C-alpha positions in Angstrom: 66.2 9.5 33.9 62.9 10.4 35.6 61.0 7.5 37.4 58.0 9.4 38.7 54.9 10.8 37.1 53.9 14.5 37.3 50.5 15.4 38.8 49.2 16.2 35.4 50.1 12.7 34.2 48.5 11.1 37.2 45.3 13.0 36.6 45.4 12.0 33.0 45.7 8.3 34.1 42.7 8.7 36.5 40.5 10.2 33.9 41.4 7.6 31.4 40.9 4.7 33.9 37.4 6.0 34.7 36.6 6.3 31.0 37.7 2.8 30.2 36.0 1.3 33.2 32.7 2.6 31.7 33.4 1.9 28.0 35.3 -1.4 28.2 33.7 -3.7 30.9 34.2 -7.4 30.3 30.7 -7.7 28.9 31.7 -5.4 26.1 35.1 -7.1 25.6 33.3 -10.5 25.3 30.8 -9.1 22.7 33.4 -7.4 20.5 35.8 -10.3 20.5 33.1 -12.5 18.9 32.7 -10.1 16.0 34.7 -10.4 12.8 36.2 -6.9 13.1 36.9 -7.2 16.8 35.9 -3.5 17.4 33.2 -1.0 16.5 33.9 2.2 14.6 31.3 4.1 16.7 33.2 3.3 19.9 36.5 4.1 18.2 35.2 7.6 17.1 33.9 8.2 20.6 37.2 7.2 22.1 39.0 9.8 20.0 36.4 12.6 20.1 36.3 12.6 23.9 40.0 12.1 24.8 41.9 12.4 21.5 44.0 9.3 22.3 45.2 8.5 18.8 47.0 11.8 18.6 48.8 11.5 22.0 52.3 11.4 20.7 51.7 12.9 17.3 53.2 16.5 17.0 50.7 19.3 17.2 51.7 20.6 13.7 50.3 17.3 12.4 47.0 17.5 14.3 48.1 15.6 17.4 48.4 16.3 21.1 52.1 16.8 21.1 52.9 14.7 24.1 55.5 11.9 24.2 56.0 8.2 24.8 55.5 8.5 28.5 51.9 9.7 28.0 51.5 7.1 25.3 52.6 4.3 27.6 50.2 5.6 30.3 47.4 5.2 27.8 48.5 1.7 26.8 48.9 0.6 30.4 45.3 1.5 31.2 44.1 -0.1 27.9 45.9 -3.3 28.9 44.2 -3.2 32.3 40.8 -2.8 30.6 41.5 -5.2 27.7 40.2 -2.6 25.3 39.1 -4.0 22.0 40.1 -1.3 19.5 42.7 -0.8 16.8 44.8 1.5 19.0 48.1 -0.4 19.0 48.0 -1.0 15.3 47.0 2.6 14.4 48.9 4.8 16.9 51.8 2.7 18.1 52.7 0.9 14.9 51.4 2.9 11.9 51.6 6.5 13.2 55.1 5.9 14.7 56.3 4.4 11.4 55.0 7.4 9.5 56.7 9.8 12.0 60.0 7.9 11.7 60.1 7.4 7.9 57.8 9.9 6.2 58.8 13.3 4.8 57.3 16.4 6.4 54.8 16.6 3.4 53.8 13.0 3.8 53.3 13.4 7.6 51.2 16.5 6.9 48.8 14.4 4.8 48.8 11.0 6.6 49.0 11.9 10.3 46.0 14.4 10.9 43.3 11.8 9.9 45.0 9.3 12.2 45.1 11.8 15.0 41.4 12.6 14.6 40.5 9.0 14.6 39.2 9.1 11.0 41.8 6.7 9.7 42.5 3.3 11.1 46.0 2.1 10.1 48.4 -0.7 10.7 52.0 -1.7 9.9 52.5 -4.9 7.8 56.1 -6.2 8.2 55.9 -9.8 9.5 55.6 -12.6 7.0 54.9 -16.4 7.1 58.5 -17.0 8.1 57.6 -15.7 11.5 60.6 -13.4 11.9 60.2 -10.1 13.8 63.2 -8.2 12.4 63.8 -6.3 9.2 65.8 -9.2 7.7 62.6 -11.3 7.6 61.0 -9.1 4.9 60.6 -10.9 1.6 57.8 -8.9 -0.1 59.1 -7.2 -3.2 58.5 -3.7 -4.6 59.0 -3.3 -8.3 58.9 0.1 -10.1 55.8 0.8 -12.2 54.4 3.7 -14.1 52.4 5.0 -11.1 55.0 4.3 -8.5 55.6 0.8 -7.2 53.9 -2.6 -7.3 54.0 -4.9 -4.3 54.0 -8.7 -4.5 54.2 -11.0 -1.5 52.5 -12.1 1.7 52.3 -10.5 5.1 51.1 -12.4 8.1 50.2 -11.7 11.7 49.2 -8.2 10.7 47.5 -6.5 13.7 44.0 -5.3 12.6 45.1 -5.8 9.0 41.6 -7.0 7.9 39.9 -3.7 8.8 42.7 -1.0 8.4 41.9 1.9 6.1 45.7 2.5 5.5 48.5 0.0 5.6 52.2 0.8 5.9 54.0 -2.0 4.2 57.7 -3.1 4.4 59.0 -4.4 1.1 62.4 -4.6 -0.6 63.8 -4.3 -4.1 63.9 -7.6 -6.0 67.1 -9.5 -5.3 68.1 -7.5 -2.2 68.5 -9.0 1.3 69.1 -7.9 4.9 68.7 -4.2 5.3 69.7 -3.4 1.8 66.9 -2.3 -0.6 64.3 -2.2 2.2 61.6 0.6 1.9 58.3 1.5 3.4 55.1 2.0 1.4 51.5 3.1 2.0 48.6 1.1 0.6 44.8 1.8 0.9 43.0 -1.0 2.7 40.8 -1.6 -0.3 43.5 -1.5 -2.9 43.1 -3.6 -6.1 45.1 -6.8 -5.9 45.1 -6.9 -2.1 43.4 -9.9 -0.4 42.8 -9.8 3.3 41.6 -12.5 5.7 41.5 -12.9 9.4 43.7 -15.6 11.0 42.4 -17.9 13.7 44.4 -17.0 16.8 44.5 -17.9 20.5 43.6 -14.4 21.7 40.2 -13.3 20.2 40.6 -9.8 21.7 43.5 -9.0 19.4 42.8 -9.8 15.7 45.5 -10.7 13.3 45.3 -11.0 9.5 47.0 -12.3 6.5 47.5 -9.9 3.5 48.3 -11.2 0.0 49.7 -8.6 -2.4 49.5 -9.3 -6.1 50.7 -6.3 -8.1 49.3 -3.8 -5.6 49.9 -0.2 -6.4 51.8 1.5 -3.5 53.2 4.9 -2.6 56.7 5.2 -1.3 57.0 6.4 2.3 60.2 8.3 2.9 63.4 7.5 1.0 63.7 4.6 -1.5 66.0 2.0 0.1 66.0 3.8 3.4 63.3 1.9 5.3 65.4 -0.4 7.5 66.4 2.2 10.1 62.9 3.8 10.6 61.3 0.3 10.7 63.8 -1.0 13.2 63.3 2.1 15.4 59.5 1.7 15.2 59.7 -1.9 16.3 61.9 -0.9 19.3 59.5 1.8 20.3 56.6 -0.5 19.9 58.2 -3.1 22.1 58.5 -0.5 24.9 54.9 0.4 24.4 53.8 -3.2 24.5 55.6 -3.7 27.8 53.5 -1.0 29.3 50.3 -2.5 28.0 51.2 -5.9 29.5 52.0 -4.3 32.9 48.4 -3.0 33.0 47.0 -6.5 32.3 49.3 -8.1 34.8 48.3 -5.6 37.5 44.6 -6.3 36.7 45.1 -10.0 37.2 47.1 -9.6 40.4 44.4 -7.6 42.0 41.6 -9.9 40.8 43.5 -12.9 42.4 43.9 -10.9 45.7 40.2 -10.0 45.7 39.1 -13.6 45.1 41.5 -14.9 47.8 40.0 -12.5 50.3 36.5 -13.6 49.5 36.9 -17.3 49.1 36.3 -19.1 52.4 37.9 -22.4 53.3 38.0 -24.1 56.8 36.2 -21.1 58.1 38.6 -18.4 57.0 39.6 -16.6 53.8 42.2 -18.5 51.7 44.2 -15.3 51.6 45.1 -16.0 55.3 47.0 -19.2 54.5 50.8 -19.0 54.5 51.2 -20.6 51.1 48.7 -18.1 49.6 50.6 -15.2 51.1 53.8 -16.5 49.5 52.1 -16.7 46.1 50.6 -13.2 46.4 54.0 -11.8 47.5 55.7 -13.4 44.4 53.1 -11.9 42.1 53.5 -8.5 43.7 57.3 -8.6 43.3 57.0 -9.9 39.6 54.5 -7.1 38.6 56.4 -4.3 40.4 59.7 -5.4 38.8 58.0 -5.5 35.4 56.5 -2.1 36.0 59.9 -0.6 36.7 61.3 -2.1 33.5 58.3 -0.8 31.4 58.5 2.7 32.9 62.3 2.8 32.2 61.6 1.8 28.6 58.9 4.5 28.3 61.2 7.2 29.6 64.0 6.0 27.3 61.7 6.2 24.3 60.6 9.7 25.3 64.2 10.9 25.5 65.3 8.9 22.4 68.0 7.4 24.6 70.8 5.7 22.7 70.3 2.8 25.2 66.7 2.3 24.1 67.2 -0.8 22.0 68.7 -2.7 25.0 66.2 -1.2 27.6 63.2 -1.9 25.4 64.3 -5.5 24.8 64.9 -6.0 28.5 61.4 -4.6 29.3 59.6 -6.7 26.7 61.4 -9.9 28.0 60.9 -9.1 31.7 57.2 -8.1 31.4 56.3 -11.0 29.1 57.5 -13.4 31.8 55.8 -11.6 34.6 52.5 -11.2 32.8 52.2 -14.9 31.9 53.3 -16.1 35.3 50.8 -13.8 37.0 48.1 -15.1 34.7 49.0 -18.7 35.7 49.0 -17.8 39.4 45.6 -16.1 39.1 44.1 -19.1 37.5 45.5 -21.4 40.2 44.2 -19.1 42.9 40.7 -19.1 41.4 40.8 -22.9 41.5 38.3 -24.9 39.5 36.5 -21.9 38.1 39.7 -20.2 37.0 39.8 -21.9 33.7 36.1 -21.9 32.9 34.6 -19.8 30.1 32.3 -17.8 32.5 35.3 -16.6 34.5 37.0 -13.6 33.0 40.6 -14.7 34.0 41.1 -16.6 30.7 40.6 -13.4 28.7 43.8 -11.8 30.2 45.6 -15.2 30.2 45.1 -15.4 26.4 46.2 -11.8 26.0 49.3 -12.6 28.2 50.2 -15.5 25.9 49.7 -13.6 22.7 51.6 -10.6 23.9 54.5 -12.9 25.0 55.2 -13.8 21.4 54.0 -10.6 19.7 56.9 -8.5 18.5 59.3 -11.3 19.5 59.4 -13.7 22.4 61.4 -13.2 25.6 64.4 -15.3 24.4 64.6 -13.3 21.2 64.5 -10.0 23.1 67.2 -11.2 25.5 69.4 -12.0 22.6 68.8 -8.5 21.2 69.6 -7.0 24.5 72.9 -8.7 24.7 73.7 -7.7 21.1 72.9 -4.1 21.9 75.3 -4.2 24.9 78.0 -5.9 22.8 78.0 -9.2 24.6 
């Protein structure tokens, strides 16, 4: 397994970091997080026209760049650092990956090019009010109809579900349970019978929605009853991607804490010179570097489609979740009284750290999955 980046990948990271520093300063993050949508389509189009980021891991035959999960995770790490407000994770990581895993070649030829061009914003709706993050938690039903299928049920915690143009929905045949009878479907965002509303959440930079399906016409994606395996694979790959995004945010917090400690004077000297502060900074560095190693290992495993990916991705998600949140806590403490004020930017990353901790499953859940994957 490779643990170093090529010169081309490092150059790609540098270009992307400069672009995001210009397009996603905290002033823009604060403005967008106060809007209902949480992002602007003009900025989204610009992001894709200049760098083609939505097509990074989409094959070239379907209009993408033809790279892999390593490059995708580089993008996500830099976006996590910049706290970019855009439907990237929902569209590229969740929806596009699900289509690549489940769709037929003909379906991919139709659905993926508009996503790769940034013309279609998509998402994956699989979680429900029961709060479960695995395939067995799907209760939405799909009944055959004259035009295809009709969906009935409720999806909750759907990332960017209130603004998506295309929704990939996990549903099952009536009366089935577990992995049996589970299928994936595509539904237009403005479909008749679909009701969408934004949920009130802790992290305003990442919008979640509740979707109510009442006899909504849907198109089957892939094989009928064959949705469990591609959905499960998608969620594992998404966990690896989320780990990289969280590493970027944790590194941003660590550096901001270090900068502040070097600037803040107390008793005639920077507080960074105090032994207790050095201990805290050392702990943060170790936590973030350990998390980075876990995230990079998961990215490489995803790129190689390693059989150990379920365990490695679960380990990375659990490890990085803990490191991100603990780094956020340390950063607030180092900033002292201003660290938890609205005017200070630290709380933006703290809220993202907390929301990411539980998104796609909390650390305890992923540790259990890791042990199950290793047969413990």
